[in-house]
C-alpha positions, 0 to 999 in steps of 0.5 A: 465487477467494479471498475477501479480507477488508477493513479498515474505514477511519476515513472509513467506507470499506473497503479489501481487506486484500490487494492487488497492487502494481506498483512497478518494472513498466514501463508497457508490461509492467504490463498482463499482471500486472495482468490476471493479478492481477484474474483470480486474484481481486485487487480492490485495485491499488496504483500511483503517479505515480512508478511511471510505469505508471498508463496501463498499469494503466488500460488493463489495468483497462479491458480486464479486464471487471471491474466498476469498483464491485468494484475498489479503486484506489490511486495516489500523488502525485509529490513534485515535484507537491506544493503545493495547486494543483500537487496538484489539477492532478496528481491530474486527470492520474492520473484521465486516465491511469487512465481513471477518474472517481474514485480509491478512495485517493490518497496523498501519496507522501513528506512531504519536510519540507525542501520544507515543502509536504506540509501544503498538499498535504493541504489539496488532498487534503481538497478533492478528497475533498469534491468526490467525486474521491477516496473515501479520502485518506492518506499514505505514508512519514509519521512521526507528527510529519508526521501530527500537523501535517496533522491540526492544519492541517485537522482531517482524519485520514489513512485510511491510512499506507503504510510499509515493513513486514515481519518484519525491520522491524515498525514497532512503535514507531508502531503505537500512534499509528496505532491511536489515530487509527484510521489503517490501516497498509499494508505496502509491500515486505511481503516485505522486498524478498525479504530475509526469504524466506531467513530460517531461522525463516520457512522453518521456520514455512512448512514447518510449515504446508505453505506457502511463505515468502512465503505465511507472511509474507503471512499474518503481515501479515494476522494483524497487522491490516496491509494488504499489497500484494505485487508480482510479475510471475510468474503463479504467484507472483501466484496463490500470494500469494492462497493464504493464507486456508486456514491460520493462524499459531499463537501460537508462530509469531507470537511467533517472527516478532515476535522477527525485528524488527531496529533495522537491518531497513529495506531501502528509502529512509528518509523523511528521505533521499527527494528529488524522485525520485518 
């Protein structure tokens, strides 16, 4: 079983640097890949209210036999449930569906500034953390100006910002801001929704190390100090994505991957275009 390193968060807790994502996996089908992931050695599972599969994830965890104290569970608030009171109620629904007494990490899924509710939502998150319902609180898809506003309103800095990050979209422009505030960057779509897997440079680097393109990309995330949550429903890929701790990319590999960053590299919805879908 792989020994997965952890990253220290700014609130005193640790987060496993490599986790398992379940976006776009139906509730009645998510159980098997979650059980496969836990059996392979993953201890960090990332879901969301908007994925509509928290119940399936909860059932899989309950039946896995894995000690809750060894797990790190993340979920995210639906955009339509933003607002102080709504967020408090909605969070309790997540606990019920996941069959848990607390969450390790809860995120505001999208800022959606046109609704102007994310600051009040953050106040609810702070209260839930103080009540012991959530260990770490964070955000997703937030730009620096959104983060600055919630810090100004509450004095509480998010522990994590989960954003799309991969070799084609490396988020270099926000790294210094997050480092200054000790906010961990967590990569969703770490393989670029599959787009980066066929990249020639990635292929050459992977072959050099006797690894797959996916393994080379995940290794890049780890060496960049990012948290990665690759998703798959295939047992062989779920296990292979963990086989990234027996090699290291050298300085030339890292330089070549750095050069793949593109202004138009983003593959998924920009934060300013997100509505109430999630």
